[in-house]
N, C-alpha and C positions, 0 to 999 in steps of 0.2 A: 504493500500499499504506499509506503514512503517513497518507493522508486517511482510509482505512478504520479504521486504528488509532485515530486521533483521534476519529472518529465513535463508535466503540465506547467509548472512554474517556468521552465526554460522555454517551452513553446509559446507561452503568453508573452514572455519577455522579448522573444525573437519577433513575434507578430507585431508587438507595439513598436519596436525599433524599426521594423520594416515599413510600417505605416508612416511613421515620422519621416523616414528617409524618402519615401515616395512623395510625401507632401512637398518636400523641397524641390523635387524634380517635376511636379505636376504642371501641366500646361492645359489651360482651359480652352474650350472651343472659341470663346471670345477673349482675345489677349488682354483686354482691359479688365477682365474679371479674374485673371490668373492669381494675383496676390490675395484677393478675397477668398477664392476657393482654397488656396494653400492654407490660409489662416483658419478657414472652416474645418479642414481635414485635421489639422493639429489640435484645434479646440475640441472638436467632436471626439477624437481619439482620447485626449486627456480626460474628458469628462466621463465618457462611458467606461473606460478602463478604471478610472478612479471610483466610479459608482459601484462597480462589480468586484472591486478588490477584496472584499471580505466574504465572498462566496466560498463556502467550505465544501459543499457536496461536489464530489467529482463529476457527477452527471451534469450538474449545473455549469461547472467550469467548462466541460466539453461542449455544452450548448452555447456558451458565450464565445468560445473559440470558433465554433462553426459559424456563428453569427458574424463575427468579425471577418473571418475569411470570405464569407459570402458577400459582405458589403464591399470588401476590397475588390473581389472579382467583378461585381456589378459595376463598381466605379470605373475600373479599368476598361471593361467591355463597352460601356455606354459613354465613357468619358464625362460622367456626371458624378460628383462626389456626394451629392445629397441622397438620403434614403429614398428609395423608390416607394411610391404610395401603394397601398394594398388595393386590390380590386374588390369592388362591392357590386352586388347584383344591380341591374338597371332598375330604376324606380325607387331605390332606397334613399331615404333622407336622414338627417341627423337624429330625428326622433326614433326612427326604426333602428338605427345603429346603437343608440343608447339603450333601447329595450333589449337588444341582443346582448349588449355588454352586461346588463343586469342579470340576464338569465344564464350567462356563462358560455353560450354558444359562440359569442364574439371571439373568444380566445382561439377557437378552432379556425377562424377566418384569417387570423393574423399570421403573415409569413414569418418563418423562423428568423429571418434577418432583421425583423423589427421588434423583437420581444423586449430588448433592453430599452429601446427608444420609447416605447409606449408605457413604461413603468411609472412615469410621472415626470414632473418638471426636473430638468437636469440640475439646475442650480439649487433647488430645494433639497435634493437628495445628497448633494455634495457641498456642504458648507465650506470646506477647505478650498473648493474651486473659486469661491468668491474672492479669497485672498490672493490666489495665484493669477487670476485673469483680471486685468485692469478694466475699469468701466468703459473706456473708449474702445478697447478690443471687443468686449462683450457686446456693446451697442452695435459695432460694425458687423460682428458675427450674426446678431439677431436680425439686423437689416438685410444682410445677404441671404439669410435663411428665409425670411418672409418673401423677399423678391423671388427666390427660387420656387417657393411653394405656390405663389400666386401668378407667376408669369407663365404665359403660354409659349409654346415653341414658335418663334418668329416675332415675338414682342420685343426684341432687343434693340 
């Protein structure tokens, strides 16, 4: 068991370092947004890894590793660092999604690469992150995130 935990530790460390390295080499589709996307990648990695650092169950650690690897592969394939939105059936609205969330069937609809993302507010869960990330960086990251979420392809 100790060997598996040690292997997971090194795998997580290697994954985190790889994500940070890739963030420095990241090139956005729109060259004007390259720095914003690089900042987003580093901030997102820091916050999600920080949030999940106290996970003790080996199965949960494996799940987080899978999630991080999936996000990296999706980002590289689509050249978009932001989490891809989940698909919902046509005709569903916010009220229907909230009902499903209450009954528990919502959890089955969430892709595995979004599980950490949907746990709650990033900054609420990681109070130490507020000290690490300056207000202007956080504001810039939030602005970039909102633009990415609400912009349509071709609205650049």
